[in-house]
Every structure is written in structure tokens, then in C-alpha cells.
N, C-alpha and C positions, 0 to 999 in steps of 0.2 A: 716388305712389301708394306706401305702406309695405309690403313685402312680408313676410309670417306670419312667413317664417325668413331668419335671417342666417348662424347655426353648425349645423355640422354635429357629431355627435360619434361618434365608433366605438370599440366598443368591441376587444380585440386577441383574446384566446385564442379562437381555435374560431369568430370574426369575420374576421377579416384573412388568420389563418393558423392551419394543424394544431395541436391541443394535447393534445385530449383523449385522443386514442388511444396518446400514450405514457403516459396513466395508463394506460389498461387495456389496455397489451401489459404494466404494472410488476404490476399485481394477475393477471394471468393466471401472471408468475413467479415471484409473493409466493404465490400458492396453489399451485404446485407444488413448493416450498420447503415447504410446511407439511401437504401431502399425507398423511404418515403420521400427523397430529392430527387432521384435521378436514375436511370437505369443503367446495368453494370458494363454495357456496351461504351456508352459515355462516358460514366464513369473510370475506365479504364485507359482513356483516349487522357484524359485528360488529368490521370494519374501518371501514362508512361511522358506526355508534356513535361508534367514539374518534377518529375526525374533525370529529360534529358539537359533543365532547364539548371539543376540544381548541382549536377554531376561534377562542373568545376568549382564548386563551392563546398558539397559534403564528401565528395567521393566516390569511391564504390563499396556496398555493405548494406545491413541490415538499417545502421544510426540513422544514415540519409534516406532509406527506402521510407523509414516509419515519419521521419519531417517530410517527405516528401505526401506522404499520406493524408499527415497532420493537414498540410498547405491545401491537400484538394479540398478537403472537407471543409474547411473554410472555403474555399472557393466555389464550390459546388452552393452550397448554403447562405452565399452571401452573409457571411461572416453568424449565423445565426445556428452553428452548429453544438448540440448540447454539453457540455463540462464534461457529461457523460461518455460520451461517443467519444471524445478526447480520452479519455480515460482509459476506453478501451483499446482504442489504436495502440495506445503507448504498453498495454500489458501484452498487446498481441505482440508488438517490436521484442520486448523482452523475452516472450516464449517462446521468440524466433533464434534468439542468442544463447537458448539452452535447447534445440532439438540437439537429438542424438546424431550418432555419426555411423552411416550402415554405407558400407564398402559395395561399388557395383561390380558385377562379375568380371572374373579374370585380372581385377588388381592385383591380388595378392602373389597368384603364379608368376603373372607379366614380370613382378618387379622382383622376383625372387629368379628369375631366368637371366633377367639383365643385369644385377648387382652386381656379379664378379668381373665382369667381362667392360662393361661403361662406367663412365663417372651420372651417376643419377641425380638431376638437381632438381626439384620442387621448385616452382616458380608460381606462387599465384599474387591475386592483387584484390584488395581489399581493406577490411579496417583491422589493423594490426591483432588488437586484443579475440578478438572477435577469429581469423583463421589461425592464430596461436593454439587458442581453444581447441581447434577443430584439429590443427597437424597433433596436440598433445591426445589426442581421445581416438585419433584413426588407428593410435599404434604404430603409425609407418614410419614413424623421427628417425627410427636407427637404420632403415632399409638408405635415406639419401646421405652422399656426400655432401649436399647443398642444400638448404630452405632460403629462399627467397622472398620475402613479402613486398612488394611494389604499389605503391599509389599508381600505377599505369603501366600496360604493357606496350611498347614502343619499341623501333628497330635498334633505336640506340642504346635500350635498353638491354634486351638480350642480347646485341654486340657486347657490350659489356660485363653482363652474366655469361656467356660461355668463353670470354676471354679471361677473366676470373679461374672458372669451374672448369674449363678445359683448354682445347686449342683452337677455339675460335667460332665464331658462326657457322666457316662453312664447313668447318668439321662437327657440326652438332645438329641436331634434329628435336625440334618440339611437339610435342604432341597435347590434344585439348578437344575439347567440345566448340569454340565460339572459334569461326572463321576471322573476327573482327580483332583479338585479342591473341590468340595461339598461332595462325596459320601465316595471317598476311604480313603483320611485321618481322616475322621470324624468315620469311623470305623476301624480305624486304633485307634484311641483316644479311643474305649470305646463305641462311643454313635451308634445311628440311624445314616443312611446315605439313605437319600430319590431323589429318580433321577427323574427330570421330563425333560421329552425330550422336546426341540427347533425343528423348523424344520432348524436353522441356528449354527452351533457349529464349533468354532476355530479347528480346526485341530490338534491342540500343546493340544485340554482339551481333546481329545477320549482316554478312554480306556476301554476294556471290563469289561462287570460289574460281578458283585459278585455274580451271581445269587443263589448259595446255602449260603450265610451266612444270618445269623440268625437275622440280624440287616439290612440289606438292602431291600429296597424296591423300587418300580417303580410306580406310578404314571399318567396317562397321559396328568392331566394336573392340578392348586394349587385347584380346585375346589372338587378333591378329598380328599386333604389334611385330611380334620374335619374329615373324615369317618373313616382314616386310624389310623388318634392318635384313634379317641374313640375305635376303635379295640384295639390297642397296651395298650390304659390305662386298659380296661378291661379280658386281658389275650387272647384276641382271635387271635392278631398275636402280638406274643411273642416269646423270644429266650427261 
């Protein structure tokens, strides 16, 4: 009997380890630095607009975020931002690039439970050097059969990855905390998209859930993933 699933893909940031909270802390610090010029809500709106505008140029990651903070600081102060503030923004960005890796609950036990029966692929997007650093520090590299660091997560990208490391997207499952990057494009590629919510999610990654789609599922944490996969394999949760 052919198993429905042979390959499981995992997002990294805020699925396997904490990440967004470091952005939130840096945004708070950024708001303090610019508090004499604008209120936090307005500053965050301008920052988000800058990030959206800069994504095609800088891509995802801390370096692009830092450049967007600098651009926003110049913008909201009409070019009068002190050099000392720019220096502190740069320092905050460097600090983010060295933050420690802390695994989320159930990560190690879930990966250990799946690694002997499935091909496991880590699929993450963002700055290459920073993502490689986080993978190395997580001590999870040896658990995965492959690690893919991409600039963008699309249906085409998922189709190619799951063809390289399995039997195609139709027999693959992708799990992550982003509806926009981990769930919807994987479903579009013909696979399963599993949403695992995280308390902090970047606004740019927000999308409506495809609640009525047969290959969509939501779990409260990674601890529920093995049960979901078993149900799919046994036809108790199928399309």
C-alpha cells in the first residue's frame, strides 16, 4: 500500500525556534529612540510600509529589517535623525544577528519521532548567513535529510524541493507558522499545508486560512503533528 506522505517539510523561524520576539524587542527599542519625533503606532506603520517596499530589494531577514529602520528614521525626522541614533539602530541589528537559539516546545521529540520513517526537510527563507548560523546553533542539522534556504517560498519552489527530496509535493507535507509562506503555497503545489500558530507573527505573513480545503490542517503546537500525520496515513484525515 502506497503511503500518502513520504516527506515532511519544516519551517524554521517561529516554528522550530523563537525568532519574532527579537524583532518585537528591537521595534520597542527603535520606538524609544524615535520617541521625540513620533509616537510608536505611527512609527510602526511607517516601518511596516518601508519593509513592504524594500522586500523586493533586500529580501527577508535582519539586514533588510535594519535598513528599513534606518530609512524610516530618516523619513519620520525629515532627514534630521542624529548619527548617534543611526549608530544605535545598526548596533541593534548586529545584536539581533547574534541572538541565541531557543527551541520551541515539542520540537526535538517530534523530529525524533518522525526521522526514521520520513524524509525531513528544513525549508527556511531569509539571509543565507544568518539562517546558516541559526541552523548550526540549533543542533538540529543532523536530524534533517536536507536543508533548503530560499529567498521566497512559492508553489514552484515547493514543487521543486519536494521533487528533489521525495516523491513530489502531492506526497509531501509542510508545517509552519506562516499562512502566507508555509501553508498556502504548499497547498497550491498539491501538498498538505499545516498551520501551527505562533503568538507573534509578522503582519506581512498574515493571510486568511483555507478552512474548507481538504489538504489544510491546523494544530495547536508541534506536539500534535505526529498524530495528524498518522491520521493522514491511515485515511482518517484525508482529501
